[in-house]
C-alpha positions in Angstrom: 0.0 0.0 0.0 1.3 3.4 -0.9 1.1 6.5 1.3 1.1 10.1 0.4 4.5 11.7 -0.3 6.3 13.1 2.6 7.0 16.9 2.8 10.7 16.8 2.2 13.8 14.7 1.6 14.7 15.1 5.2 11.4 13.7 6.4 11.8 10.7 4.2 15.4 10.1 5.4 14.1 10.2 8.9 12.7 6.7 8.2 16.3 5.5 8.5 17.7 8.2 10.7 15.2 8.1 13.6 14.1 4.5 13.6 15.7 1.3 14.9 18.1 -0.7 12.9 16.3 -3.3 10.9 17.8 -6.6 9.7 18.1 -5.2 6.2 20.1 -2.2 7.6 22.3 -4.6 9.6 22.9 -6.6 6.5 23.9 -3.5 4.5 26.4 -2.6 7.2 27.7 -6.2 7.2 28.3 -6.1 3.5 30.2 -2.8 3.9 32.2 -4.4 6.7 33.2 -7.3 4.3 34.2 -4.8 1.6 36.6 -3.2 4.1 37.7 -6.7 5.2 38.5 -7.4 1.6 40.5 -4.2 1.4 42.6 -5.1 4.4 43.1 -8.6 3.0 44.2 -7.3 -0.4 46.4 -4.4 0.7 48.1 -6.2 3.6 48.8 -9.2 1.4 51.9 -7.3 0.2 53.0 -6.5 3.8 52.9 -10.2 4.7 54.5 -11.4 1.5 57.2 -8.7 1.6 59.9 -10.9 3.3 59.3 -13.6 0.7 59.3 -11.1 -2.2 62.4 -9.4 -0.9 64.2 -12.8 -0.8 62.9 -13.8 -4.2 64.1 -10.7 -6.0 66.9 -9.7 -3.6 65.7 -6.1 -3.5 66.9 -3.3 -1.1 64.5 -1.9 1.5 64.2 1.4 -0.3 62.9 -0.4 -3.4 60.3 -2.3 -1.4 59.3 1.1 0.0 58.3 2.2 -3.5 56.4 -1.1 -4.0 54.5 -0.5 -0.8 53.8 3.1 -1.8 52.5 2.2 -5.3 49.3 0.9 -3.7 49.0 4.0 -1.7 49.6 6.2 -4.7 46.7 4.4 -6.4 44.5 4.7 -3.3 45.3 8.4 -3.2 44.2 9.0 -6.8 41.3 6.7 -6.5 40.0 8.5 -3.4 40.6 12.0 -4.8 39.3 11.6 -8.3 37.4 8.3 -8.6 35.5 8.1 -5.3 33.7 11.4 -5.9 32.0 9.8 -8.9 29.9 7.9 -6.4 28.1 11.2 -5.7 27.1 11.2 -9.4 26.6 7.6 -10.5 25.7 6.1 -7.1 27.5 4.2 -4.3 26.6 0.7 -5.5 27.8 1.2 -9.1 31.0 2.8 -7.7 31.6 -0.2 -5.5 31.1 -2.7 -8.4 33.5 -0.8 -10.6 36.1 -0.7 -7.8 35.9 -4.4 -7.3 36.7 -5.1 -10.9 39.7 -2.8 -10.7 41.0 -4.5 -7.6 40.6 -7.9 -9.1 42.6 -6.9 -12.2 45.4 -5.4 -10.0 45.6 -8.5 -7.8 45.9 -11.0 -10.6 48.4 -8.8 -12.3 50.4 -8.6 -9.1 50.5 -12.4 -9.0 52.0 -12.5 -12.5 54.6 -9.7 -12.0 58.0 -10.5 -13.4 59.9 -7.8 -11.5 59.6 -5.3 -8.7 58.9 -2.5 -11.3 56.0 -4.4 -12.9 54.7 -5.1 -9.4 54.7 -1.3 -8.7 52.4 -0.8 -11.7 50.1 -3.7 -10.6 49.9 -2.5 -7.0 49.0 1.0 -8.3 46.0 -0.4 -10.1 44.9 -2.3 -7.0 45.2 0.9 -5.0 42.9 2.8 -7.4 40.0 0.4 -6.6 40.7 0.3 -2.9 40.6 4.1 -2.7 37.1 4.0 -4.1 35.9 1.2 -1.8 37.2 2.8 1.4 35.1 6.0 0.8 32.0 4.4 -0.7 31.6 1.6 1.8 31.8 4.0 4.7 29.4 6.4 3.1 26.9 3.6 2.3 27.1 2.3 5.8 26.5 5.7 7.3 23.5 6.3 5.0 21.9 3.0 5.9 22.4 3.6 9.7 20.2 5.3 12.2 21.5 8.4 14.0 21.9 6.4 17.2 24.0 3.7 15.6 25.9 5.6 13.0 29.2 5.9 14.9 29.0 2.2 15.8 28.2 1.3 12.2 31.2 3.2 10.8 33.4 1.7 13.5 32.2 -1.8 12.5 32.9 -1.1 8.9 36.3 0.2 9.8 37.0 -3.0 11.8 36.8 -4.9 8.6 40.2 -3.5 7.6 42.2 -4.9 10.5 40.2 -8.1 10.6 41.1 -8.6 6.9 44.7 -7.9 7.7 44.6 -10.3 10.6 43.1 -13.1 8.5 45.5 -12.1 5.7 48.4 -12.7 7.9 47.4 -16.3 8.7 46.4 -16.9 5.1 49.8 -15.8 3.9 51.5 -17.9 6.5 49.7 -21.0 5.3 50.0 -20.4 1.6 53.5 -19.1 1.2 55.5 -22.2 2.4 53.7 -24.6 0.0 52.5 -22.4 -2.9 54.7 -19.3 -2.8 53.9 -15.6 -2.5 52.1 -15.4 -5.9 49.3 -17.7 -4.7 48.4 -15.2 -1.9 47.4 -12.6 -4.5 45.6 -15.1 -6.6 43.4 -16.2 -3.7 42.7 -12.6 -2.8 41.7 -12.0 -6.5 39.2 -14.8 -6.5 37.6 -13.6 -3.3 37.3 -10.1 -4.8 35.5 -11.4 -7.8 33.0 -13.4 -5.6 32.3 -10.3 -3.5 30.7 -8.7 -6.5 27.6 -10.9 -6.1 26.4 -9.7 -2.7 27.1 -6.1 -3.6 25.0 -6.4 -6.8 22.1 -8.5 -5.4 21.9 -7.5 -1.8 23.1 -3.9 -1.5 20.8 -1.4 -3.2 21.5 2.2 -3.7 21.0 4.4 -0.6 17.9 6.6 -0.1 20.2 9.6 0.5 21.7 9.3 -3.0 18.4 8.6 -4.7 16.7 11.6 -3.2 19.5 14.0 -4.0 20.4 12.8 -7.6 17.0 11.5 -8.7 18.4 8.9 -11.2 16.2 7.0 -13.6 13.5 5.1 -11.8 14.4 6.7 -8.6 10.9 6.4 -7.2 10.8 2.6 -7.8 14.2 2.2 -6.3 13.3 4.2 -3.2 10.1 2.1 -2.7 12.1 -1.1 -3.0 14.4 0.1 -0.2 11.4 1.2 1.9 9.8 -2.2 1.4 13.0 -4.0 2.5 12.9 -1.7 5.6 9.4 -2.8 6.3 8.0 0.7 5.6 5.1 1.8 3.5 5.9 3.0 0.0 5.2 6.5 -1.4 3.3 7.7 -4.5 5.9 10.2 -5.6 9.2 11.6 -4.6 9.3 14.8 -2.4 9.7 18.0 -4.2 13.2 19.4 -4.1 13.5 22.5 -2.0 15.7 25.5 -3.1 18.2 24.6 -0.5 18.5 21.1 -1.9 19.3 22.5 -5.4 21.2 25.7 -5.0 24.5 24.4 -3.8 27.9 23.8 -5.3 28.9 20.2 -6.0 32.2 18.3 -6.0 35.4 19.9 -4.8 33.8 23.4 -4.8 31.3 22.3 -2.1 34.2 21.4 0.2 35.4 25.0 0.0 32.1 26.6 0.9 32.6 29.0 3.9 30.6 26.8 6.3 32.9 23.8 5.9 36.2 25.3 4.5 38.2 25.4 7.7 36.8 22.1 9.1 37.7 20.5 5.7 41.3 21.8 5.8 41.8 20.7 9.4 40.3 17.3 8.6 42.8 16.9 5.8 45.7 17.7 8.2 44.4 15.0 10.6 44.0 12.4 7.9 47.5 13.2 6.5 49.3 12.9 9.8 47.7 9.8 11.2 48.2 8.0 7.8 51.9 8.7 7.9 52.3 6.8 11.1 49.7 4.1 10.5 51.0 3.0 7.1 54.6 3.0 8.4 53.4 0.5 11.0 51.3 -1.8 8.9 53.8 -2.0 6.0 57.0 -2.3 7.9 56.1 -4.1 11.1 56.5 -7.7 9.8 59.7 -6.8 8.0 61.1 -5.0 11.1 60.4 -8.0 13.4 62.0 -10.4 11.0 65.1 -8.2 10.5 65.5 -8.0 14.3 65.8 -11.8 14.5 62.2 -12.9 14.5 60.8 -15.7 12.4 58.3 -15.2 9.5 55.5 -16.4 11.8 56.6 -14.0 14.5 56.5 -11.2 12.0 53.0 -12.2 10.8 51.9 -12.7 14.4 53.0 -9.1 15.2 50.9 -7.7 12.5 48.0 -9.8 13.6 48.2 -8.7 17.2 48.4 -5.1 16.1 45.2 -5.5 14.2 43.4 -7.3 17.0 44.1 -4.3 19.2 42.7 -2.1 16.4 39.4 -4.0 16.3 38.8 -3.6 20.0 39.7 0.1 19.9 37.2 0.7 17.1 34.5 -1.1 18.9 35.1 1.0 22.0 34.9 4.2 20.0 31.6 3.2 18.3 30.0 2.4 21.7 31.3 5.3 23.7 31.5 8.2 21.2 27.7 9.0 21.5 28.1 9.3 25.2 31.5 10.9 25.7 31.9 12.8 22.4 33.8 11.8 19.3 36.5 14.5 19.6 37.2 13.8 23.3 37.6 10.1 22.6 40.0 10.8 19.7 42.2 12.9 21.9 42.4 10.1 24.4 43.4 7.6 21.7 46.0 10.0 20.2 47.7 10.4 23.5 47.8 6.6 24.0 49.1 6.0 20.5 52.0 8.5 21.1 53.0 6.9 24.4 52.9 3.2 23.3 54.5 3.7 19.9 57.4 5.3 21.6 57.6 2.5 24.2 57.4 -0.2 21.4 60.6 1.1 19.8 62.4 0.4 23.1 60.6 -3.0 23.6 61.9 -4.7 20.4 64.3 -7.4 21.5 62.4 -7.9 24.8 60.6 -11.2 25.6 58.0 -11.9 22.9 55.0 -11.6 25.2 56.2 -8.1 26.3 56.6 -7.1 22.6 53.2 -8.4 21.6 51.5 -6.8 24.6 52.8 -3.4 23.8 52.1 -3.9 20.1 48.5 -4.8 21.0 48.2 -1.4 22.7 49.7 0.4 19.8 47.0 -1.1 17.5 44.3 -0.4 20.1 45.1 3.3 20.3 46.4 4.0 16.7 44.0 2.4 14.3 40.8 3.9 15.8 42.0 7.4 15.0 41.5 6.8 11.3 37.9 5.6 11.9 37.3 8.6 14.0 38.3 10.8 11.0 35.9 8.8 8.8 33.1 9.5 11.3 33.9 13.2 11.5 33.8 13.3 7.7 30.5 11.7 7.1 28.9 13.7 9.8 30.3 17.0 8.5 29.1 16.7 4.9 25.6 16.5 3.3 24.7 13.6 1.1 25.2 15.5 -2.1 28.9 15.7 -1.4 29.5 13.1 1.3 31.5 10.7 -0.8 33.5 13.5 -2.3 34.3 14.9 1.2 35.3 11.5 2.6 37.2 10.7 -0.6 39.2 13.9 -0.4 39.9 13.3 3.2 41.2 9.8 2.5 43.1 11.1 -0.5 44.9 13.6 1.6 45.7 10.9 4.1 47.1 8.8 1.3 49.8 11.4 0.6 50.9 10.8 4.2 50.5 7.0 3.7 52.8 7.2 0.6 55.3 9.2 2.6 55.4 7.0 5.7 56.8 3.8 4.2 59.3 5.7 2.0 60.7 7.6 5.0 60.9 4.4 7.0 62.7 2.6 4.2 65.4 5.3 4.1 65.7 5.5 7.9 66.2 1.7 8.1 68.8 1.9 5.3 70.6 4.7 7.1 70.9 2.5 10.1 68.5 4.1 12.5 67.6 2.0 15.5 63.9 1.0 16.2 63.9 3.4 19.2 64.8 6.2 16.9 62.4 5.7 14.0 59.4 4.7 16.1 59.8 7.8 18.2 60.2 9.9 14.9 56.9 8.4 13.6 55.0 9.7 16.6 55.6 13.3 15.6 52.8 13.4 13.0 50.4 12.2 15.8 51.2 15.4 17.8 50.0 17.5 14.8 46.9 15.3 14.4 46.1 15.9 18.0 46.1 19.6 17.5 43.8 19.3 14.4 41.3 17.1 16.3 41.3 19.5 19.2 40.6 22.4 16.9 37.8 20.5 15.2 36.3 19.7 18.6 36.2 23.4 19.4 34.3 24.0 16.1 31.8 21.3 16.9 31.6 20.9 20.7 29.8 17.8 22.0 29.4 16.3 18.5 29.3 12.6 19.4 28.0 11.1 16.2 26.0 13.7 14.4 23.5 13.1 11.7 23.9 12.1 8.1 21.4 14.0 6.1 
């Protein structure tokens, strides 16, 4: 049965924003979680295969730094220039295109004949991952209620370290018997299979349909409403002037109301990604180079990601009560402390090393998810994917820089105490940007996506 049209886009969106999470919404968030899981699996496949690749081609650390950074360069361009197309063609189409790109990159990586060919293949993989990271978080936010939005984004973010955790054990099982190339082939097959649930089970979000009004928008909105267990509508709400008279794309990010928050968000993304991508790319290699076994190197990365998962869960549960910015300041201080301590702990008994590493993951990884949450709250649906994409893109410049700097520091003979302490410096800058954003939006725990 159809009901009369609601008065505005915002009133129709309140069906999702103000209601309880339905099984369909939970499923949508779960699919977005798996997409991030896949990204963690795909991207960290290189980190876990790095010792085997280094031995196979006999490459120097600085060359591997460029291999690591190729993925990040692709992610940067994908987030900056491809992810914004999701605000034009839709989140679902964007995700499907991204999965095709990732699969091509992974299979190409598995066939690479030299480190330089692998650089090109990893760049292609990164293009697709850059799209997925933005679009999956946006989709999850738009399918979540106001009350559960921060938790949903945290859960989606948890997919990345969980994928990295599983990827570590997958690599450890596959490499001894089948070699490092098989790891990328398995990841490619999983990526292809993931297209099925995205196509059949994850329809376009109501937010996008209401703002862009694509062909058959009414029918698509009603299908989503039916799956939500809500009554359908006879026609779409009329667009109000404020829904139409706005800049789009990058120009919208520079509108006076959001210009300063946008720039500060970029500073935060850049700084935390410098440190985070240093950790996830070089951690297994550093452990092995300091005398650990391959399994100890893989275990170190896994423990780091377990800590990250728990930190993200805590943020999602507590941010609505304590405030997002206040929680992020707490996590930043903890990350600075335990990363510095970890540099001195390398060489200690393995349980001590793993315990401190767990705390590094717990405090560090959640900072990225906090920036995702700030982004989707800050921007309206018409530019949400663009805003998050540009934030992630700016972060990727830091992500490219982190592994390269670390490669040169290791080659120069810096000790772990020295380069781990150096890599906390960007976190101090990130702390200042988060504090500033908190002053611009005091008490903003989760906000609303509208």
